[in-house]
C-alpha positions as CSV (number, residue, x, y, z in Angstrom):
1,X,0.0,0.0,0.0
2,X,1.4,3.4,-1.0
3,X,1.8,6.2,1.6
4,X,-0.8,8.2,-0.4
5,X,-3.3,5.4,-0.3
6,X,-2.7,4.8,3.4
7,X,-3.5,8.5,4.0
8,X,-6.7,8.2,1.9
9,X,-7.7,5.1,4.0
10,X,-6.8,7.0,7.1
11,X,-9.1,9.9,6.1
12,X,-12.0,7.4,5.7
13,X,-11.2,5.8,9.1
14,X,-11.3,9.3,10.7
15,X,-14.5,10.3,9.0
16,X,-16.3,7.1,10.1
17,X,-15.1,7.5,13.7
18,X,-16.2,11.1,13.8
19,X,-19.6,10.2,12.3
20,X,-20.0,7.8,15.2
21,X,-19.3,10.5,17.7
22,X,-16.1,8.8,19.0
23,X,-12.8,10.3,20.0
24,X,-9.7,8.3,19.7
25,X,-9.8,7.7,23.4
26,X,-13.5,6.7,23.0
27,X,-12.5,4.0,20.5
28,X,-10.0,2.6,23.0
29,X,-12.6,2.6,25.8
30,X,-15.5,1.2,23.7
31,X,-13.3,-1.5,22.3
32,X,-12.0,-2.4,25.8
33,X,-8.4,-1.7,24.8
34,X,-8.6,-3.8,21.6
35,X,-8.0,-0.6,19.5
36,X,-5.3,1.6,21.1
37,X,-5.5,5.3,20.8
38,X,-2.0,5.6,19.3
39,X,-2.6,2.8,16.8
40,X,-5.9,4.1,15.5
41,X,-4.4,7.6,15.3
42,X,-1.4,6.3,13.3
43,X,-3.8,4.6,10.9
44,X,-5.8,7.7,10.5
45,X,-2.8,9.9,9.7
46,X,-1.4,7.3,7.3
47,X,1.7,7.0,9.4
48,X,1.1,3.2,9.9
49,X,-0.1,0.7,7.3
50,X,-3.2,-1.2,8.3
51,X,-3.5,-4.9,7.3
52,X,-6.5,-6.2,5.5
53,X,-7.4,-8.3,8.6
54,X,-7.2,-5.3,10.9
55,X,-9.2,-3.2,8.5
56,X,-11.9,-5.9,8.5
57,X,-11.9,-6.1,12.3
58,X,-12.1,-2.3,12.6
59,X,-15.0,-2.2,10.1
60,X,-16.8,-4.8,12.3
61,X,-16.1,-2.7,15.4
62,X,-17.6,0.4,13.7
63,X,-20.4,-1.7,12.3
64,X,-19.8,-0.7,8.7
65,X,-18.8,-2.7,5.6
66,X,-15.1,-2.8,4.8
67,X,-15.9,-0.9,1.6
68,X,-17.0,2.1,3.7
69,X,-13.4,2.4,5.0
70,X,-11.8,2.4,1.5
71,X,-11.5,5.6,-0.4
72,X,-13.4,6.1,-3.6
73,X,-11.4,6.6,-6.9
74,X,-11.9,10.4,-6.8
75,X,-10.5,10.6,-3.2
76,X,-7.2,9.0,-4.3
77,X,-4.2,11.1,-5.3
78,X,-3.2,10.9,-8.9
79,X,-1.0,7.9,-9.7
80,X,2.6,8.5,-10.5
81,X,3.5,7.4,-14.0
82,X,6.8,5.7,-13.6
83,X,8.8,4.7,-16.7
84,X,8.6,1.0,-17.6
85,X,11.9,-0.8,-18.4
86,X,11.6,-3.0,-21.4
87,X,14.1,-5.4,-23.1
88,X,13.8,-5.6,-26.8
89,X,14.2,-9.4,-27.4
90,X,14.7,-9.1,-31.1
91,X,17.7,-6.8,-30.5
92,X,18.9,-9.1,-27.7
93,X,19.1,-12.0,-30.3
94,X,21.5,-9.8,-32.3
95,X,23.7,-8.8,-29.3
96,X,27.2,-10.3,-29.1
97,X,26.7,-13.9,-28.0
98,X,29.8,-14.1,-25.8
99,X,28.7,-11.1,-23.6
100,X,24.9,-11.6,-23.8
101,X,24.6,-15.3,-23.1
102,X,23.8,-14.8,-19.4
103,X,21.1,-12.3,-20.2
104,X,19.6,-14.6,-22.8
105,X,19.4,-17.5,-20.4
106,X,17.9,-15.2,-17.8
107,X,15.3,-14.0,-20.3
108,X,14.5,-17.6,-21.3
109,X,13.9,-18.5,-17.6
110,X,11.6,-15.5,-17.2
111,X,9.7,-16.4,-20.3
112,X,9.2,-20.0,-19.0
113,X,8.0,-18.7,-15.6
114,X,5.5,-16.3,-17.3
115,X,4.6,-18.9,-20.0
116,X,5.2,-16.2,-22.6
117,X,7.3,-17.2,-25.6
118,X,5.8,-15.1,-28.3
119,X,6.7,-11.7,-26.9
120,X,9.0,-9.3,-28.7
121,X,9.7,-7.4,-25.5
122,X,10.0,-8.2,-21.9
123,X,9.1,-5.8,-19.1
124,X,11.5,-6.0,-16.2
125,X,11.8,-4.4,-12.7
126,X,14.6,-2.1,-11.6
127,X,15.8,-4.9,-9.2
128,X,16.3,-7.1,-12.3
129,X,18.8,-4.7,-13.8
130,X,20.6,-4.5,-10.4
131,X,20.7,-8.3,-10.2
132,X,22.0,-8.7,-13.8
133,X,24.6,-6.1,-13.2
134,X,25.8,-7.9,-10.2
135,X,26.1,-11.1,-12.2
136,X,28.1,-9.2,-14.8
137,X,30.4,-7.7,-12.1
138,X,29.4,-4.1,-13.0
139,X,27.2,-1.3,-11.7
140,X,23.5,-1.1,-12.7
141,X,24.3,2.1,-14.6
142,X,27.1,0.5,-16.6
143,X,25.1,-2.6,-17.3
144,X,22.1,-0.5,-18.4
145,X,24.4,1.4,-20.7
146,X,25.7,-1.9,-22.2
147,X,22.1,-2.9,-22.9
148,X,21.4,0.5,-24.5
149,X,24.5,0.1,-26.7
150,X,23.2,-3.3,-27.9
151,X,19.8,-1.6,-28.6
152,X,18.1,-3.9,-26.1
153,X,17.1,-1.5,-23.3
154,X,14.0,0.6,-23.9
155,X,12.2,2.9,-21.4
156,X,8.6,3.9,-22.0
157,X,5.7,5.4,-20.0
158,X,2.8,3.0,-19.4
159,X,-0.5,3.9,-20.9
160,X,-3.1,5.3,-18.5
161,X,-5.0,2.0,-18.2
162,X,-1.8,0.0,-17.4
163,X,-0.7,-0.7,-13.9
164,X,2.7,0.7,-12.9
165,X,5.5,-1.9,-12.6
166,X,6.1,-3.5,-9.2
């Protein structure tokens, strides 16, 4: 859960508590200590992440459906559009075999895991670049530059409907 989403959930938690005429201390007293003042306050400020299980229990305590504690789409902050890192697999097949063999084996393994053999590109995470750089005994920046020189590394912004990479 992102910090912004935690704050949006916290605002909903605070609104429900106030609608019920409860102070933070009132929540602790009414719950017989199950919900501590400090914890509920932290959830409401978005300083502390609340688990799904705890959110469900708190909804039960307030007597509302869990959905009442979740922010609506218009209450959420705009999503950050992060660049997506993509490997061009056609260009990878043209890269020097002696220096690209490890990357090719890694890509083949990812394709097996994803059951995706027809793709011309492969989206990867930032951590993947770091791991591959480590295996090549270089820095992530130097490794990324090597991939760019091969024409393999592409960066694009996801479409509005796409989820950002993990």
